[in-house]
C-alpha positions in Angstrom: -110.9 -141.4 -36.2 -109.0 -138.8 -34.6 -105.1 -139.6 -33.3 -103.0 -138.9 -31.3 -99.3 -137.2 -32.0 -96.7 -139.3 -29.0 -94.3 -137.1 -27.8 -91.2 -136.2 -29.1 -88.0 -139.1 -29.2 -85.6 -138.7 -26.2 -82.5 -140.0 -25.9 -81.5 -141.8 -23.2 -77.5 -141.7 -22.0 -75.8 -144.2 -21.5 -74.7 -144.7 -17.8 -70.3 -144.7 -17.2 -69.5 -148.3 -15.7 -68.5 -148.4 -12.0 -64.6 -149.3 -13.5 -64.5 -145.6 -15.7 -65.5 -144.6 -11.7 -63.1 -146.0 -10.3 -60.3 -145.4 -12.4 -61.0 -141.4 -12.3 -61.8 -141.8 -8.1 -58.7 -143.6 -8.2 -56.4 -141.2 -9.8 -57.6 -138.7 -8.2 -57.3 -139.7 -4.7 -53.9 -140.4 -5.2 -52.9 -137.3 -6.9 -54.2 -135.6 -4.0 -52.0 -137.2 -1.7 -49.4 -136.7 -3.4 -49.2 -133.4 -3.1 -49.9 -133.9 0.5 -47.0 -135.6 1.0 -44.9 -133.3 -1.0 -45.5 -130.8 2.3 -45.1 -134.0 4.8 -41.6 -134.1 2.9 -41.0 -130.2 2.9 -41.8 -130.5 5.8 -39.5 -132.3 7.6 -36.6 -132.2 5.7 -37.2 -128.6 3.3 -35.3 -125.5 4.5 -36.6 -122.6 6.1 -37.0 -119.2 4.1 -35.8 -116.4 5.4 -36.0 -112.9 5.3 -33.3 -110.0 6.5 -34.2 -106.4 7.1 -31.6 -104.1 6.9 -32.4 -103.8 10.6 -30.5 -106.8 11.6 -34.3 -108.3 12.1 -34.7 -111.7 10.1 -37.5 -113.9 10.1 -37.7 -117.3 9.5 -40.8 -119.9 8.4 -41.0 -123.2 7.0 -40.9 -123.8 3.2 -43.3 -125.7 3.4 -46.2 -123.3 4.4 -46.3 -122.4 0.8 -45.9 -125.2 -1.0 -48.7 -126.9 2.0 -50.6 -123.3 0.7 -50.5 -125.1 -3.3 -50.8 -128.4 -2.9 -54.5 -127.1 -0.5 -55.4 -125.4 -3.7 -54.5 -128.4 -6.6 -56.3 -130.6 -3.9 -59.5 -128.4 -4.0 -59.2 -127.9 -8.4 -58.1 -132.2 -8.7 -61.2 -132.1 -6.2 -64.0 -130.6 -7.5 -62.8 -131.8 -11.4 -62.7 -135.6 -10.6 -65.2 -137.1 -7.4 -67.5 -133.7 -9.2 -71.0 -134.9 -11.1 -71.0 -134.5 -13.8 -73.8 -131.3 -15.3 -74.9 -132.3 -18.4 
């Protein structure tokens, strides 16, 4: 009489509850919204970056351009880790 060996037992990953997903995504979307709200207020009320050269030429750039660059990078990182799928 012969016997068959079974496959090794596998552990079943526990699914995350929907409340954990919603909470994580809610905080991430709130963080991204606040970043861009800061850009908006800086564009409305913020100063300009003024560059004066030795020759007397001057140029002016709104400071919101620099803040928007960092808001873009920050929202990219937050979205990657908050909305990305878990790789297990």
